[in-house]
PLY file of the C-alpha trace (Angstrom):
ply
format ascii 1.0
element vertex 275
property float x
property float y
property float z
element edge 274
property int vertex1
property int vertex2
end_header
-3.38 -8.50 -9.78
-4.30 -6.28 -6.81
-3.52 -9.04 -4.32
-0.13 -9.46 -5.98
0.63 -5.80 -5.34
-0.31 -5.88 -1.66
0.99 -9.34 -0.74
4.12 -9.70 -2.88
5.31 -6.54 -4.56
4.78 -4.24 -1.57
6.64 -6.35 1.04
9.49 -7.02 -1.41
9.67 -3.31 -2.24
9.92 -2.27 1.40
12.63 -4.87 2.04
14.52 -3.43 -0.93
14.09 0.07 0.52
15.56 -1.08 3.84
18.59 -2.56 2.08
19.12 0.58 0.02
18.92 2.71 3.16
21.37 0.59 5.12
23.95 -0.16 2.42
24.21 2.75 -0.01
25.64 6.20 0.86
22.94 8.30 2.49
24.86 11.58 2.90
28.34 12.32 1.60
30.87 15.10 2.15
34.19 15.37 0.31
36.85 18.05 -0.01
40.06 18.21 -2.05
42.96 19.95 -0.33
45.61 21.28 -2.73
49.29 20.70 -2.10
51.47 23.28 -0.43
55.16 23.57 0.41
55.00 21.05 3.25
52.06 18.80 2.38
51.09 16.87 -0.71
47.59 17.13 -2.15
44.97 15.09 -0.35
41.31 14.41 -0.05
38.91 14.20 2.90
35.80 12.08 2.44
32.90 11.36 4.80
30.38 8.82 3.47
27.51 7.87 5.75
25.11 5.01 5.13
21.96 4.30 7.10
23.73 1.55 8.98
26.57 3.95 9.88
24.06 6.39 11.32
22.11 3.72 13.18
25.26 2.16 14.67
27.08 5.47 15.29
29.96 4.24 13.14
31.13 7.39 11.35
34.50 7.23 9.62
36.54 10.01 8.03
38.61 8.84 5.08
41.79 10.88 4.52
44.00 10.09 1.52
47.10 11.51 -0.13
49.10 13.97 1.88
46.36 14.02 4.52
46.70 10.34 5.44
46.35 9.82 9.18
47.98 7.49 11.65
45.75 5.12 13.67
45.71 7.49 16.65
44.97 10.46 14.45
42.25 8.45 12.70
40.55 7.66 16.01
40.52 11.34 16.97
39.27 12.33 13.51
36.41 9.84 13.75
35.37 11.44 17.02
35.21 14.81 15.28
32.70 13.50 12.74
30.52 11.71 15.30
26.81 12.36 14.78
24.57 13.30 17.72
22.39 10.69 19.39
19.22 12.20 17.91
20.43 11.35 14.40
21.11 7.78 15.48
17.60 7.45 16.91
16.09 8.84 13.70
18.04 6.36 11.59
16.95 3.43 13.77
13.33 4.53 13.73
13.44 4.98 9.93
14.75 1.45 9.42
12.06 0.00 11.72
9.24 1.86 9.97
10.45 0.77 6.52
10.69 -2.80 7.77
7.06 -2.56 8.91
6.13 -2.34 5.23
5.98 -6.15 5.10
2.83 -6.16 7.25
0.39 -5.73 4.30
1.22 -9.31 3.33
-0.44 -10.44 6.57
-3.68 -8.50 6.01
-6.43 -10.42 4.21
-8.56 -7.49 3.02
-6.99 -5.82 0.01
-8.19 -2.29 0.76
-6.94 -2.44 4.34
-3.58 -3.82 3.19
-3.24 -1.02 0.64
-4.12 1.60 3.26
-1.50 0.19 5.64
1.12 0.25 2.90
0.34 3.87 2.02
0.55 4.88 5.69
3.90 3.11 6.14
5.24 4.65 2.94
4.19 8.13 4.04
5.77 7.74 7.46
8.91 6.22 5.96
9.29 8.98 3.40
8.88 11.66 6.07
11.47 9.98 8.29
13.90 9.64 5.40
13.65 13.35 4.63
13.97 14.30 8.31
17.01 12.07 8.85
18.69 13.44 5.73
18.02 17.02 6.79
19.55 16.65 10.26
22.50 14.66 8.90
23.27 17.34 6.32
23.05 20.03 9.00
25.50 18.13 11.21
27.86 17.55 8.27
27.77 21.29 7.60
28.90 21.98 11.16
31.68 19.40 10.86
32.87 20.84 7.55
32.99 24.35 8.98
35.12 23.06 11.87
37.53 21.41 9.47
37.80 24.63 7.49
38.55 26.46 10.71
41.25 23.94 11.60
42.76 24.13 8.12
43.11 27.88 7.89
46.76 27.52 8.86
47.53 25.81 5.53
49.30 28.13 3.09
47.14 26.84 0.23
43.97 28.23 1.80
45.41 31.21 3.63
43.48 34.37 2.98
40.59 32.56 1.25
37.01 32.69 2.43
35.71 29.14 2.14
32.65 29.46 4.39
30.40 30.18 1.43
31.54 26.98 -0.28
30.69 24.60 2.53
27.46 23.55 0.86
29.33 22.53 -2.28
31.06 19.61 -0.58
27.96 18.10 1.12
25.41 16.09 -0.83
22.58 13.68 -0.22
23.82 10.32 -1.46
22.35 7.94 -3.97
21.06 5.78 -1.14
18.69 8.53 -0.02
17.27 9.13 -3.49
16.85 5.45 -4.38
15.21 4.67 -1.05
12.87 7.64 -1.29
11.98 6.78 -4.90
11.19 3.19 -3.97
8.95 4.28 -1.09
7.06 6.80 -3.21
6.54 4.24 -5.97
5.08 1.77 -3.48
2.80 4.47 -2.10
1.51 5.35 -5.58
0.91 1.68 -6.48
-1.08 1.03 -3.31
-3.12 4.20 -3.76
-4.17 2.87 -7.18
-5.10 -0.47 -5.59
-7.10 1.28 -2.86
-9.07 3.29 -5.42
-9.71 0.43 -7.84
-10.91 -2.09 -5.28
-14.44 -1.03 -4.37
-15.83 -1.38 -0.90
-18.48 -4.14 -0.69
-22.05 -2.82 -0.67
-23.63 -2.60 2.77
-27.08 -4.20 3.18
-28.91 -3.23 6.37
-30.03 -6.12 8.54
-28.23 -9.42 8.69
-30.07 -12.21 6.93
-32.62 -9.85 5.43
-33.88 -10.80 2.01
-32.38 -8.63 -0.67
-34.80 -6.88 -2.95
-34.71 -7.97 -6.58
-32.86 -5.72 -8.96
-34.87 -2.97 -10.53
-36.07 -3.79 -14.01
-36.62 -1.21 -16.67
-40.19 -0.05 -16.96
-42.24 -1.76 -19.67
-44.14 0.63 -21.93
-47.90 0.69 -21.43
-48.80 -0.48 -24.96
-46.51 -3.50 -24.62
-48.07 -4.42 -21.27
-51.59 -4.20 -22.76
-50.62 -6.32 -25.74
-49.07 -8.97 -23.49
-52.19 -9.03 -21.31
-54.43 -9.47 -24.40
-52.26 -12.33 -25.66
-52.50 -14.07 -22.31
-56.30 -13.70 -22.19
-56.65 -15.11 -25.70
-54.39 -18.07 -24.96
-56.47 -19.05 -21.93
-55.18 -20.46 -18.70
-51.61 -21.68 -18.73
-51.25 -25.37 -19.40
-48.78 -27.32 -17.39
-48.19 -30.85 -16.19
-48.75 -32.65 -19.48
-51.44 -30.36 -20.88
-53.73 -30.15 -17.84
-55.08 -26.78 -16.89
-53.25 -25.03 -14.11
-56.43 -24.81 -11.98
-56.81 -28.60 -12.14
-53.46 -29.18 -10.50
-54.03 -30.09 -6.89
-52.25 -27.94 -4.38
-50.50 -29.78 -1.52
-53.08 -30.90 1.12
-56.18 -29.92 -0.96
-58.45 -32.19 -3.16
-58.58 -31.50 -6.83
-61.63 -29.87 -8.37
-61.78 -32.65 -10.91
-61.92 -35.27 -8.17
-64.70 -33.33 -6.39
-66.73 -33.10 -9.59
-66.45 -36.82 -10.24
-67.46 -37.60 -6.65
-70.61 -35.50 -6.94
-71.62 -37.20 -10.22
-71.02 -40.65 -8.76
-73.13 -39.78 -5.71
-76.00 -38.53 -7.86
-75.94 -41.72 -9.99
-76.04 -43.89 -6.86
-78.98 -41.93 -5.46
-80.85 -42.28 -8.80
-80.38 -46.07 -8.90
-81.46 -46.37 -5.28
-84.64 -44.48 -6.10
-85.38 -46.87 -9.02
-84.96 -49.96 -6.83
-87.14 -48.38 -4.18
-90.04 -47.82 -6.64
0 1
1 2
2 3
3 4
4 5
5 6
6 7
7 8
8 9
9 10
10 11
11 12
12 13
13 14
14 15
15 16
16 17
17 18
18 19
19 20
20 21
21 22
22 23
23 24
24 25
25 26
26 27
27 28
28 29
29 30
30 31
31 32
32 33
33 34
34 35
35 36
36 37
37 38
38 39
39 40
40 41
41 42
42 43
43 44
44 45
45 46
46 47
47 48
48 49
49 50
50 51
51 52
52 53
53 54
54 55
55 56
56 57
57 58
58 59
59 60
60 61
61 62
62 63
63 64
64 65
65 66
66 67
67 68
68 69
69 70
70 71
71 72
72 73
73 74
74 75
75 76
76 77
77 78
78 79
79 80
80 81
81 82
82 83
83 84
84 85
85 86
86 87
87 88
88 89
89 90
90 91
91 92
92 93
93 94
94 95
95 96
96 97
97 98
98 99
99 100
100 101
101 102
102 103
103 104
104 105
105 106
106 107
107 108
108 109
109 110
110 111
111 112
112 113
113 114
114 115
115 116
116 117
117 118
118 119
119 120
120 121
121 122
122 123
123 124
124 125
125 126
126 127
127 128
128 129
129 130
130 131
131 132
132 133
133 134
134 135
135 136
136 137
137 138
138 139
139 140
140 141
141 142
142 143
143 144
144 145
145 146
146 147
147 148
148 149
149 150
150 151
151 152
152 153
153 154
154 155
155 156
156 157
157 158
158 159
159 160
160 161
161 162
162 163
163 164
164 165
165 166
166 167
167 168
168 169
169 170
170 171
171 172
172 173
173 174
174 175
175 176
176 177
177 178
178 179
179 180
180 181
181 182
182 183
183 184
184 185
185 186
186 187
187 188
188 189
189 190
190 191
191 192
192 193
193 194
194 195
195 196
196 197
197 198
198 199
199 200
200 201
201 202
202 203
203 204
204 205
205 206
206 207
207 208
208 209
209 210
210 211
211 212
212 213
213 214
214 215
215 216
216 217
217 218
218 219
219 220
220 221
221 222
222 223
223 224
224 225
225 226
226 227
227 228
228 229
229 230
230 231
231 232
232 233
233 234
234 235
235 236
236 237
237 238
238 239
239 240
240 241
241 242
242 243
243 244
244 245
245 246
246 247
247 248
248 249
249 250
250 251
251 252
252 253
253 254
254 255
255 256
256 257
257 258
258 259
259 260
260 261
261 262
262 263
263 264
264 265
265 266
266 267
267 268
268 269
269 270
270 271
271 272
272 273
273 274
């Protein structure tokens, strides 16, 4: 299960986060302009995805009475152009999120989980930073548009500066991407905690000590020793006593005893023949 999280779910999750960041609206700004005597009602919309920020492809959508000609559209797009720092942040965010597939290449589960958590933390921080600077730039753009639109009779005499924040929002792409990254971070933290680090044994090739056994009570040890003494020497090898079993390279005691008896009998017979 833990290897599935680090080698399959985590890389797939980070790829999903990259797609959400690049495709869905990251920051949006929209404003409805009421109709006046010379202009019909219209709407200005600025929707920025991660790919728009990374490619510096900002586009202002004007509908209704505010529809623009191609030349006017080109000039309007220049007004909503984001600074180069925001583009660099968006590119760096996409690269860091894409680096979330690297845990699939790491064999050790704990190391893979640690890498995933680090990538998720860095990606989440970059997402928040990119969103913050994009919202700040959209605020400046919106204030400029309000300044340019003060000539409209529908807004004449109205103070709209305090309502700038009402038209700018972090998009669903930001929240879904951030939620995916945080979920991956939490899952890999659980994996990192559950997978224990292998025990370290000093000295390579050293013989491990046997596991500690619970202490045997004294009365049980005495009773076992008495039973062993009463039973006599252990009998092995088809009923022969253990001390009669010949150790490798040494003659058996039984063989030595038989040799001595045979020698004494031979000496006795020789003495008889001699007499």
